[in-house]
C-alpha positions in Angstrom: 94.1 132.8 69.1 94.1 136.6 68.7 91.4 136.9 71.4 91.1 140.3 73.0 89.8 141.8 76.2 87.0 144.4 76.3 89.8 147.1 76.3 91.1 145.9 72.9 94.3 144.4 74.3 95.2 140.8 73.6 94.3 138.4 76.4 97.0 136.8 78.5 98.6 133.9 76.6 97.3 134.9 73.2 99.6 135.4 70.3 99.2 138.2 67.7 100.4 138.1 64.1 101.9 141.4 62.8 103.3 142.8 59.6 106.7 144.2 60.3 108.5 145.6 57.3 106.7 143.2 55.0 107.5 140.2 57.2 105.2 138.3 59.5 106.0 138.6 63.2 104.5 137.0 66.3 103.9 139.1 69.4 102.9 137.8 72.9 103.4 138.3 76.6 105.0 135.8 79.0 106.5 136.1 82.4 105.7 139.8 82.6 107.7 140.5 79.3 106.6 141.2 75.8 108.1 139.0 73.2 108.6 139.4 69.4 109.4 136.5 67.2 110.1 136.9 63.5 108.9 134.1 61.2 111.1 135.3 58.4 108.1 134.9 56.1 106.7 137.5 53.7 103.2 138.6 54.4 100.9 136.4 52.2 97.8 134.3 52.7 99.7 131.0 52.6 102.4 132.3 55.0 99.8 133.6 57.4 98.4 130.1 57.7 101.9 128.9 58.6 102.2 131.7 61.2 98.9 130.8 62.7 100.2 127.2 63.3 103.2 128.6 65.1 101.1 131.0 67.1 98.7 128.2 68.1 101.7 126.1 69.2 103.0 128.9 71.4 99.5 129.5 73.0 99.1 125.8 73.9 102.6 125.6 75.4 101.9 128.6 77.6 98.5 127.2 78.6 99.9 123.8 79.5 103.0 125.2 81.2 105.6 123.8 78.8 106.6 127.1 77.1 110.3 127.4 76.1 111.4 130.8 77.4 114.6 130.6 75.2 112.3 130.7 72.1 114.6 128.3 70.4 111.7 125.9 70.0 109.7 128.4 68.0 112.4 130.0 65.8 112.1 129.3 62.0 114.6 126.9 60.5 117.0 128.2 57.8 115.5 125.8 55.3 112.0 127.4 55.4 110.8 129.4 52.5 107.5 130.5 51.1 107.2 127.3 49.2 108.4 125.0 52.0 105.8 124.1 54.6 106.6 124.2 58.2 107.1 120.7 59.6 105.3 120.6 62.9 107.7 120.1 65.8 107.2 116.6 67.4 106.1 117.3 70.9 106.8 114.9 73.7 103.8 112.9 74.6 102.8 113.4 78.3 103.2 110.4 80.6 100.4 108.9 82.6 101.7 110.1 85.9 101.9 113.7 84.6 98.3 113.6 83.3 97.2 112.1 86.7 98.7 115.0 88.6 97.0 117.6 86.3 93.7 115.7 86.5 93.9 115.5 90.3 94.4 119.2 90.6 91.4 119.7 88.3 89.2 117.4 90.3 90.3 118.6 93.8 87.7 121.3 94.2 85.0 119.0 92.9 85.4 116.1 95.3 85.2 115.7 99.0 88.4 116.1 101.0 88.4 112.4 102.0 87.9 111.2 98.5 90.8 113.3 97.3 93.1 112.3 100.1 92.3 108.6 100.1 91.2 107.6 96.6 93.3 109.9 94.5 96.5 109.2 96.6 95.7 105.5 96.3 95.6 105.7 92.5 98.7 107.9 92.4 100.5 105.1 94.3 99.3 102.5 91.8 100.5 104.6 88.9 103.9 105.0 90.5 104.4 101.3 90.5 103.5 100.7 86.9 106.2 99.2 84.6 105.5 101.9 82.1 103.9 105.3 82.3 103.6 105.6 78.5 100.1 105.7 77.0 101.4 103.6 74.2 101.6 100.8 76.8 98.0 100.9 77.9 97.5 97.1 77.5 100.6 96.5 79.6 99.3 98.9 82.2 96.0 97.1 82.4 97.6 93.7 82.7 99.9 95.0 85.5 96.9 96.2 87.5 95.2 92.8 87.1 98.3 90.9 88.1 99.0 93.1 91.2 95.7 94.2 92.5 92.5 92.5 93.5 90.0 92.4 90.5 87.9 95.1 92.3 90.8 97.4 92.9 92.1 96.9 89.4 88.7 97.8 88.0 88.4 100.9 90.1 91.9 102.1 89.1 91.3 101.4 85.4 88.0 103.4 85.6 89.9 106.3 87.1 92.6 106.1 84.3 89.8 106.2 81.7 88.4 109.3 83.4 91.7 111.0 83.5 92.5 110.4 79.9 89.0 111.4 78.8 89.6 114.7 80.5 93.1 115.0 78.9 91.6 114.5 75.4 89.0 117.2 76.2 91.8 119.5 77.3 93.9 118.8 74.3 96.7 117.2 76.2 96.4 114.0 74.2 94.8 113.0 71.0 93.0 109.7 72.1 92.1 107.8 75.2 93.9 104.4 75.0 91.9 103.0 77.9 88.4 103.9 76.6 87.5 100.4 75.4 89.2 98.5 78.1 87.2 96.6 80.7 87.9 94.6 83.9 85.1 92.5 85.2 85.3 92.2 89.0 83.3 89.7 90.9 80.5 91.2 93.0 81.6 91.3 96.5 80.4 93.0 99.7 81.7 96.4 100.8 81.8 97.5 104.4 78.2 98.8 104.1 76.9 95.5 102.6 78.9 93.0 104.7 76.1 92.6 107.2 77.2 90.5 110.2 75.6 92.1 113.2 76.1 91.4 116.9 73.4 90.0 119.1 71.8 92.0 121.8 73.9 90.1 124.4 77.1 90.7 122.5 76.2 94.5 122.2 75.6 94.8 125.9 78.8 92.9 126.7 80.9 95.2 124.5 79.4 98.3 126.0 80.0 97.0 129.6 83.5 96.1 128.7 84.3 99.6 127.4 82.8 101.1 130.6 85.0 98.9 132.8 88.2 99.3 130.8 90.9 101.5 132.3 92.2 102.6 128.9 89.1 103.0 126.8 86.2 103.9 129.1 86.3 107.3 127.6 84.6 105.9 124.5 81.8 104.2 126.2 79.0 106.7 125.4 80.3 106.9 121.8 80.0 103.2 121.4 76.5 103.2 123.1 75.4 105.9 120.7 76.6 104.0 117.6 74.7 100.8 118.8 71.5 102.6 119.7 71.2 105.0 116.7 72.8 103.1 113.9 74.4 106.2 112.6 77.6 106.2 110.8 80.8 107.0 112.8 81.5 110.1 110.7 78.1 111.4 111.7 78.4 110.7 115.4 81.9 112.3 115.6 80.6 115.4 113.9 77.5 115.8 116.2 77.4 118.9 118.3 75.1 119.8 121.2 73.2 122.3 119.0 72.1 119.3 116.9 69.9 118.1 119.8 66.5 119.7 119.6 63.5 118.6 121.6 63.0 114.9 120.9 65.1 114.9 117.7 68.8 114.5 116.8 69.5 116.6 113.7 72.4 115.1 111.7 73.7 117.8 109.4 77.5 117.4 109.2 80.1 114.7 109.0 83.8 114.4 109.7 86.1 113.4 106.8 89.7 112.9 106.2 91.4 115.8 104.3 95.0 116.9 103.5 94.8 118.8 106.8 93.6 115.9 108.9 90.1 115.4 110.1 87.7 118.2 109.1 83.9 118.9 109.3 81.9 119.1 106.1 78.3 120.0 105.4 76.0 117.1 104.6 76.1 113.4 105.2 77.5 110.6 103.1 74.3 109.9 101.1 72.0 112.8 101.9 72.1 116.4 102.9 70.5 116.0 106.3 68.6 113.5 108.5 66.6 113.5 111.7 66.6 110.8 114.3 63.9 110.5 117.0 65.4 110.2 120.5 64.5 107.1 122.3 64.7 106.6 126.0 68.0 104.7 125.6 69.5 107.4 123.5 68.3 110.1 125.9 70.1 108.3 128.7 73.3 108.3 126.6 73.0 112.1 126.0 72.2 112.8 129.6 75.3 110.8 130.6 77.5 112.6 128.1 76.2 116.2 128.8 78.8 118.4 130.6 77.9 120.8 133.4 78.4 123.8 131.2 76.9 123.2 127.8 78.4 124.9 124.7 76.0 124.4 121.7 79.1 124.4 119.4 80.9 121.7 121.3 81.2 118.2 120.1 79.2 115.6 122.0 81.8 112.8 121.5 85.4 113.8 121.7 88.8 112.2 121.8 90.7 112.1 125.2 92.6 115.2 124.0 89.3 117.0 123.3 89.6 116.7 119.5 87.7 114.8 116.8 87.7 111.1 117.5 89.9 109.4 114.9 87.6 106.4 114.2 90.3 104.6 112.3 92.6 104.7 115.3 89.7 103.9 117.6 88.9 100.7 115.5 92.5 99.5 115.4 93.2 100.0 119.1 90.2 100.3 121.4 87.7 98.3 119.4 90.0 95.4 118.7 91.2 95.3 122.3 87.7 95.3 123.8 86.4 92.5 121.4 89.4 90.4 122.4 88.7 90.9 126.0 85.0 89.9 125.4 86.2 86.8 123.4 83.8 87.9 120.6 84.6 87.0 117.0 86.1 90.2 115.5 83.8 92.3 113.3 84.4 95.8 112.1 83.1 98.6 114.3 80.7 99.5 111.4 78.7 96.5 112.5 77.3 98.7 115.3 75.1 100.2 112.5 74.2 96.8 111.1 73.3 95.7 114.6 70.9 98.5 115.1 69.1 98.0 111.7 69.0 94.2 112.1 67.5 94.5 115.6 64.9 96.9 114.2 64.0 94.4 111.4 63.8 91.7 114.0 61.4 93.9 116.0 59.1 94.1 112.8 59.7 97.9 112.4 58.7 99.2 109.0 61.6 99.3 106.5 60.7 102.8 105.4 61.0 104.1 109.0 64.4 102.3 109.5 65.6 103.8 106.2 64.7 107.3 107.3 66.3 106.9 110.7 69.6 105.6 109.3 69.8 107.0 105.8 69.5 103.5 104.2 67.3 102.5 101.2 64.4 100.2 101.8 65.8 97.9 99.1 69.0 97.6 101.0 67.2 96.8 104.3 65.0 94.2 102.7 67.8 92.6 100.6 70.5 92.5 103.2 69.2 92.8 106.8 66.2 90.6 106.8 68.4 87.7 105.8 70.5 88.0 109.0 67.5 87.2 111.2 66.1 84.0 109.8 67.3 82.1 112.8 65.4 84.4 115.1 62.1 84.4 113.2 59.4 81.9 113.5 56.6 81.3 110.9 53.1 82.2 112.0 50.6 79.7 113.1 48.6 79.1 110.0 46.2 76.5 111.4 
């Protein structure tokens, strides 16, 4: 309260308490105007404490954008006197959807564009469908999530609601976090990165050949080949520019993510800042095949038919599904191109550390998930 700038003036949103003809008066700026509000109280130690409460209320309302410009909310009641304490005005408690909007704006600069667009929008949608937005119905909200979402989705949403309300308590928007002690136990499942179900070499080659022969999707052939032969993430391949090809190494430094403005480039990769990949003969042939006559170092190596970023989501739903159907191959997500590369490397007895460095995957992940897919192709050594 009463904070001042180096010039001696009160800072924006602060409320000063003045003595005006023996009566306490509040002074503050809002909306480009200076306001004076009389408390009607004589200047005394006890009454200054009452004035401080009123000043604090005005400051918080300005800070949290709920200020009453008519000042009716802050005017003293006729029943007030020097011996009658001010009864705090009962403020409306913020609803969960209001808190989520404020929390989202706070987090927006701190998270990746794709996280903000996908995850925050997803939770906003869940909140909009709740039977109640009141924090007093926290248990009802938790039960609704469990009844209408998968256990994993319910757990993730509840975790975000906890984080939102923890932030709100720190900001003084609410007194307590009603979700803080709530828990949802979700069964351990496999995400897209852990659901390892790779293609065989024969299936890989069949898919690549089918793309090359298809009248609609042949444009994506080199993109698919590159995914199969490098094991990189689609977001990394889509972002790769010709300047990232140096000598015998591919330098992955950027990735493409979804933002409010569509697909955009961002510095760094999903789990690391950068990664180098040694160029094999097969990968060199892919690059040679994709290289244009006039090379622009800033140009993307793999582009959509309209010379823009490849929208991998659309690619998967259209081109990928169509080609797998034509090949009569059991459908698996296009992310399995990455799993195929890693699994074939494991099958070839390549060191897990090397594979991890090539693909940005932990050795533990490789040993725990990929080795198990190749048991049928492995044979025990002759121990005689």
